[in-house]
C-alpha positions in Angstrom: 9.2 -10.6 4.1 12.9 -9.6 4.0 15.2 -8.3 1.3 18.9 -8.1 0.8 18.9 -4.3 1.5 18.1 -4.8 5.3 14.5 -4.0 5.3 11.7 -6.3 6.5 8.0 -5.9 6.0 4.7 -7.1 7.6 1.1 -6.3 6.7 -1.8 -6.2 9.1 -5.4 -6.9 8.8 -6.2 -3.2 8.7 -4.3 -2.7 5.5 -1.2 -1.2 7.2 2.3 -2.2 6.1 5.2 -1.6 8.5 8.6 -1.7 7.0 11.7 -2.0 9.4 15.3 -1.3 8.9 16.9 -4.5 10.3 20.2 -2.8 11.2 18.6 -0.1 13.5 15.3 -1.9 14.4 13.5 1.3 13.3 10.3 1.4 11.6 11.1 3.4 8.4 7.7 3.4 6.7 4.0 3.0 7.6 2.3 2.4 4.3 -1.6 2.4 3.7 -4.0 1.5 6.3 -7.0 3.4 7.5 -5.1 6.4 8.5 -3.9 6.8 4.8 -7.5 6.3 3.7 -8.5 9.2 5.8 -5.6 11.4 4.6 -6.7 10.5 0.9 -10.2 11.5 1.6 -9.1 15.0 2.7 -6.8 15.3 -0.4 -9.8 14.1 -2.4 -11.9 16.9 -1.0 -9.4 19.5 -1.7 -8.9 18.2 -5.3 -12.6 18.1 -6.0 -13.0 21.8 -4.9 -10.4 22.8 -7.6 -11.5 20.4 -10.4 -13.1 22.4 -13.2 -15.0 19.5 -14.6 -16.7 18.9 -11.2 -15.4 15.2 -11.2 -13.4 13.8 -8.3 -10.2 12.4 -9.2 -9.4 9.4 -6.8 -6.2 9.6 -4.7 -5.0 6.1 -3.9 -4.0 5.8 -0.3 -3.1 2.0 -0.2 -5.0 -0.9 1.2 -7.8 -0.5 3.8 -8.3 -4.2 4.6 -6.0 -7.3 5.4 -2.7 -7.3 3.4 -2.4 -10.9 2.2 1.0 -10.9 0.4 4.3 -8.8 0.2 7.3 -9.0 -1.9 10.3 -6.8 -2.5 11.6 -6.3 -5.9 15.0 -8.0 -6.7 16.9 -4.8 -6.1 15.0 -3.9 -2.9 13.9 -0.5 -4.3 10.2 -1.3 -4.3 7.7 -3.3 -2.3 4.7 -4.9 -3.9 1.6 -5.8 -1.7 -1.7 -7.5 -2.3 -4.7 -7.0 -0.2 -8.2 -8.7 0.3 -9.5 -5.5 -0.9 -8.6 -6.8 -4.3 -5.8 -4.1 -4.9 -2.1 -4.5 -5.7 0.1 -1.6 -4.7 3.8 -0.9 -5.4 5.6 1.2 -2.9 9.0 3.2 -3.4 11.2 2.1 -0.4 13.4 5.1 -0.6 10.5 7.6 -0.1 7.5 5.4 1.1 5.5 6.8 -1.6 2.7 4.7 -3.4 4.1 4.5 -7.0 1.3 2.3 -8.6 -2.0 1.1 -7.5 -4.3 -1.3 -9.3 -7.9 -2.5 -8.4 -8.5 -5.9 -9.8 -11.9 -7.1 -10.7 -11.0 -10.9 -10.9 -11.5 -13.0 -7.8 -8.4 -13.7 -5.8 -7.1 -16.9 -4.3 -5.2 -16.7 -1.0 -4.7 -19.3 1.9 -7.2 -21.8 0.2 -10.0 -19.4 -0.3 -11.4 -17.7 -3.4 -12.5 -13.9 -2.8 
C-alpha cells in the first residue's frame, strides 16, 4: 500500500507492519507484531502493579497475527490496518503510535474466506 506522502506499507503474517520512506528507502516505522505484544505485556505488568482496583488495564500493542489489509488516510497522516485476529488499528504516521484499536466480534471476510 502506498500513499501520496511518499510512504509505503506492508503487513506480515506475524502482525508486523513495516512502513518505508520511498525517497530514502528506509524503514520509518515497525508497527505491531509479536515484539510489540511482548512490550505491551511488560507494560501491563507494570500498570497492574500500580492499579488500586486490582484490575489489569489492557495496553494495545497492535496485531499479533496476519495483517490482511492496509489503507492510508487521504492526507497520509494515519495508516489503518485489519488483521485476522479480528482487530482494526489506526496508526499515527508521524510518530508511529497506535492511536485507536478495536477488537471486533463479528466474523471477517477476507480473500474469499469467512473468519
